[in-house]
C-alpha positions, -999 to 999 in steps of 0.1 A, spaced: -205 81 -149 -201 50 -129 -193 73 -94 -225 93 -102 -245 59 -103 -231 48 -70 -238 84 -55 -276 80 -67 -279 46 -52 -264 54 -18 -289 88 -17 -318 68 -30 -312 44 2 -308 71 28 -339 86 16 -359 53 20 -344 49 53 -360 82 65 -394 67 56 -395 37 81 -431 29 87 -443 40 120 -446 13 149 -484 2 154 -499 13 188 -488 -6 220 -511 -29 233 -536 -17 259 -529 -24 298 -549 -50 316 -580 -37 332 -584 -46 368 -619 -45 386 -621 -25 417 -613 -43 451 -648 -42 467 -650 -79 473 -660 -91 508 -631 -113 509 -606 -85 507 -576 -105 507 -556 -86 484 -534 -64 506 -532 -35 477 -569 -35 475 -569 3 465 -537 3 444 -543 -18 413 -520 -10 383 -516 -25 347 -504 -62 345 -467 -72 339 -464 -105 328 -440 -124 352 -446 -159 343 -409 -165 343 -407 -164 379 -406 -203 393 -433 -215 416 -413 -242 427 -429 -275 443 -461 -259 457 -478 -291 465 -455 -295 490 -478 -270 512 -499 -302 518 -471 -321 537 -481 -353 517 -453 -373 508 -472 -400 486 -484 -367 469 -450 -354 464 -437 -386 446 -465 -386 424 -461 -350 413 -422 -354 408 -433 -380 380 -455 -356 361 -422 -339 347 -409 -371 334 -436 -394 321 -466 -369 315 -474 -374 277 -494 -340 273 -468 -323 287 -440 -336 266 -463 -325 235 -465 -291 248 -430 -290 252 -422 -301 219 -445 -273 203 -425 -248 222 -392 -263 209 -409 -256 176 -415 -221 182 -381 -213 195 -367 -228 160 -390 -202 143 -372 -176 159 -338 -186 144 -358 -189 111 -370 -155 110 -339 -142 125 -315 -156 96 -334 -131 73 -315 -99 89 -284 -114 76 -272 -118 37 -278 -155 22 -247 -165 3 -246 -195 -19 -224 -212 -43 -232 -234 -73 -197 -244 -88 -197 -262 -124 -170 -276 -147 -181 -277 -186 -170 -286 -216 -186 -260 -242 -189 -266 -281 -207 -239 -299 -229 -247 -328 -216 -240 -363 -251 -225 -367 -251 -198 -342 -259 -165 -353 -230 -146 -361 -206 -176 -361 -180 -177 -384 -160 -211 -394 -158 -241 -370 -156 -232 -333 -134 -252 -313 -147 -270 -278 -135 -251 -247 -137 -257 -210 -156 -235 -185 -144 -236 -149 -169 -218 -129 -169 -209 -91 -196 -186 -85 -210 -168 -52 -242 -153 -52 -253 -132 -24 -291 -120 -15 -301 -98 16 -334 -79 18 -327 -43 33 -351 -41 64 -357 -4 55 -393 -6 65 -388 -29 96 -406 -60 81 -378 -85 92 -376 -68 124 -410 -71 131 -414 -106 119 -385 -116 145 -400 -99 172 -434 -115 165 -416 -149 166 -401 -141 198 -436 -132 213 -451 -164 199 -422 -185 214 -425 -167 249 -463 -174 244 -455 -210 238 -436 -210 268 -462 -197 287 -484 -225 273 -461 -248 286 -463 -236 319 -499 -234 320 -503 -271 309 -476 -282 337 -495 -263 362 -530 -278 351 -517 -313 355 -499 -309 389 -532 -293 401 -552 -324 385 -531 -346 400 -535 -332 435 -574 -326 430 -575 -365 418 -552 -374 449 -574 -358 473 -607 -375 459 -588 -407 463 -580 -403 498 -615 -388 504 -627 -423 488 -602 -444 510 -615 -425 543 -654 -430 530 -647 -467 525 -634 -472 559 -666 -457 575 -683 -479 552 -663 -509 563 -672 -502 599 -710 -494 590 -711 -529 573 -696 -544 604 -720 -526 628 -750 -534 606 -738 -571 608 -741 -571 646 -773 -552 645 -786 -578 623 -774 -607 646 -789 -590 676 -824 -588 658 -821 -623 645 -818 -639 682 -845 -612 692 -870 -627 666 -859 -663 675 -866 -657 712 -900 -639 701 -890 -606 715 -887 -588 680 -910 -586 650 -902 -601 618 -903 -563 605 -872 -557 627 -854 -584 608 -861 -576 576 -855 -539 580 -819 -547 595 -815 -570 564 -824 -541 541 -802 -518 561 -771 -540 559 -774 -549 521 -777 -513 513 -744 -504 531 -728 -534 516 -737 -516 481 -727 -484 492 -693 -498 500 -689 -514 466 -698 -483 450 -672 -464 467 -645 -488 453 -654 -481 421 -650 -448 423 -616 -451 442 -604 -469 410 -615 -444 388 -594 -417 407 -565 -442 407 -566 -447 373 -568 -410 364 -537 -407 384 -520 -432 365 -527 -415 333 -511 -382 349 -479 -398 355 -476 -417 326 -481 -453 333 -507 -480 322 -537 -482 347 -532 -520 350 -496 -516 363 -503 -486 386 -518 -486 423 -520 -465 454 -518 -481 487 -551 -470 506 -545 -452 536 -570 -430 559 -558 -396 571 -570 -368 584 -569 -338 559 -556 -307 573 -555 -275 546 -524 -251 546 -533 -219 561 -536 -194 535 -523 -157 540 -545 -131 549 -528 -105 525 -521 -119 491 -504 -94 465 -523 -90 434 -490 -92 414 -495 -132 420 -521 -130 394 -492 -116 368 -476 -152 375 -500 -169 358 -487 -184 325 -521 -184 306 -524 -147 311 -487 -140 302 -494 -160 274 -524 -142 263 -503 -107 268 -476 -119 245 -504 -129 219 -513 -93 219 -478 -80 213 -477 -105 186 -508 -95 169 -497 -57 174 -463 -65 153 -484 -82 126 -502 -48 120 -468 -33 114 -457 -63 90 -491 -58 71 -484 -20 67 -449 -26 53 -466 -45 22 -474 -13 7 -436 -1 4 -414 -16 -18 -390 -46 -9 -355 -37 -16 -330 -66 -18 -292 -60 -23 -278 -88 -47 -244 -96 -59 -226 -124 -75 -187 -128 -74 -164 -156 -84 -139 -169 -110 -143 -185 -144 -117 -196 -165 -109 -224 -192 -86 -244 -170 -82 -247 -130 -50 -230 -127 -68 -199 -144 -87 -194 -114 -59 -184 -96 -54 -154 -120 -65 -119 -113 -82 -120 -148 -105 -148 -140 -123 -130 -112 -158 -112 -116 -184 -95 -97 -215 -75 -97 -236 -60 -70 -266 -37 -66 -298 -33 -52 -332 -46 -64 -365 -28 -58 -398 -48 -59 -433 -29 -58 -469 -45 -60 -486 -14 -82 -520 -34 -81 -534 -63 -61 -569 -58 -59 -573 -47 -24 -551 -78 -11 -528 -57 9 -558 -38 24 -575 -69 31 -548 -82 51 -542 -50 71 -579 -51 80 -576 -86 92 -546 -80 114 -562 -53 130 -593 -74 138 -568 -104 151 -554 -76 171 -590 -66 187 -599 -101 193 -568 -110 211 -568 -78 235 -606 -89 242 -594 -126 248 -566 -112 271 -593 -88 291 -616 -118 295 -589 -139 309 -578 -113 332 -615 -110 347 -618 -150 348 -587 -149 369 -601 -126 392 -632 -146 395 -616 -179 401 -594 -164 428 -627 -150 445 -646 -183 441 -615 -202 456 -612 -177 486 -650 -175 494 -652 -216 490 -626 -217 518 -639 -190 540 -673 -208 538 -661 -244 540 -642 -236 572 -673 -226 589 -691 -255 574 -667 -279 586 -669 -267 620 -706 -272 619 -704 -306 604 -682 -317 632 -708 -305 658 -736 -322 637 -716 -355 636 -711 -354 673 -747 -349 678 -759 -377 654 -736 -401 670 -747 -392 706 -783 -397 693 -776 -428 679 -760 -442 713 -791 -428 731 -816 -444 708 -796 -477 707 -799 -482 747 -836 -474 747 -841 -498 718 -822 -523 738 -846 -519 768 -875 -518 747 -887 -482 752 -882 -474 713 -893 -488 681 -866 -501 657 -875 -477 632 -860 -450 654 -829 -469 655 -827 -471 614 -834 -434 615 -807 -424 637 -780 -449 620 -788 -435 588 -785 -398 599 -752 -407 617 -737 -425 588 -749 -394 562 -733 -369 588 -698 -390 589 -696 -389 550 -706 -352 548 -677 -345 572 -651 -363 550 -667 -346 518 -665 -310 532 -628 -318 539 -620 -327 507 -637 -300 492 -615 -277 515 -584 -294 500 -597 -291 468 -608 -252 472 -570 -248 485 -558 -266 451 -579 -244 429 -567 -212 448 -533 -221 441 -540 -227 407 -557 -194 402 -527 -175 418 -505 -192 392 -489 -217 414 -491 -208 450 -491 -178 472 -451 -178 478 -432 -146 463 -399 -160 463 -385 -148 431 -363 -178 413 -347 -175 379 -364 -165 350 -368 -176 316 -341 -170 294 -352 -143 269 -351 -154 235 -327 -127 215 
């Protein structure tokens, strides 16, 4: 009879194993718009293909393309001191720990609760004759429980946790990319403020000389009072602008301090005037660079995770089969544990099936499908945003390059015009109002030129961010897969 029971149990398990829940449909490929942009900067413009996340490819120190030693030094401090990066890194470690937690369900759980007790049965117990004597009970049990993953629930839980861990790794890399990009942008804003202040300092000094010249002319009776007051007003306006640019510079300096994890009161960057030289962007960029974006890879993996959740919800319709067993030794004294008659054991499967839950499992499955659809929509939207951000940056670089050349010509013309009008004013051939106008135009053009160059540097940083960390295709070690 025992053999027949054993064979029946084995046959039941084989039948159940043949009834595995079919896997849910694979996630859809990424959509890619046709390459009909006027930029046409992607070299395989007519050969788009589904995205394959490759965020594990190292981007390297992409900020070194700007050849800024001060920027390189600051960027290196983010990895060590930035608190936002450390918080996301801790969340990633938590996600990795969850993989080990769910993976442990693929193996049996074994525990023991040894005990030693003196037992004295009651004389009033049923079917008790006479006066029972106290006895000792030495017990050393080993309990075992193991969920048989017949329907793939545990396997899908492990895979879902792996996808979430890889998505968390993508989140970490995206935060790292964003922080490095923000630091580069703030740095170029700060250097632009240095250049603006240098121009305003020179302008204030020039306006002081003009005021002194007009004061002497007024004292000699060669200039009207209005010329003197206009010169004073222009000087004060330049001083106000000079002070205001100092406020802006301090704000960028404080923002950089927070990014590198230092108190703003203890952090400073020495002022320096330099020429902005944007790096050369290759004319043919591979579209695979977008696959390196960590936020896109993270979103793709969350689609895969949501896909696994659908399969997990489907397994709830099938019984949970658990193999349970107990074995150990029990005797009236410690030496008796060593005798074969003291051993005991029991093992067998237990099935747990929900017969009625008022639609709970169906609601769970519907919710899992809805979450999957949401993650797919979010993924596709993110892909489209990536193309938009790339095209925006490429357009900005192309237009700003032309604008910079136009502005350089305008600045040179404005300075030449100012020199001519100054000479005519000193000769008494032009009114002072013409000098004021020419000075304002020259100053505005100089400041606009600096702002355009700063915007070119910023557009380059945004392009690097949009491409996932530069345009280099050097393949370096990838993330270690979570197995």
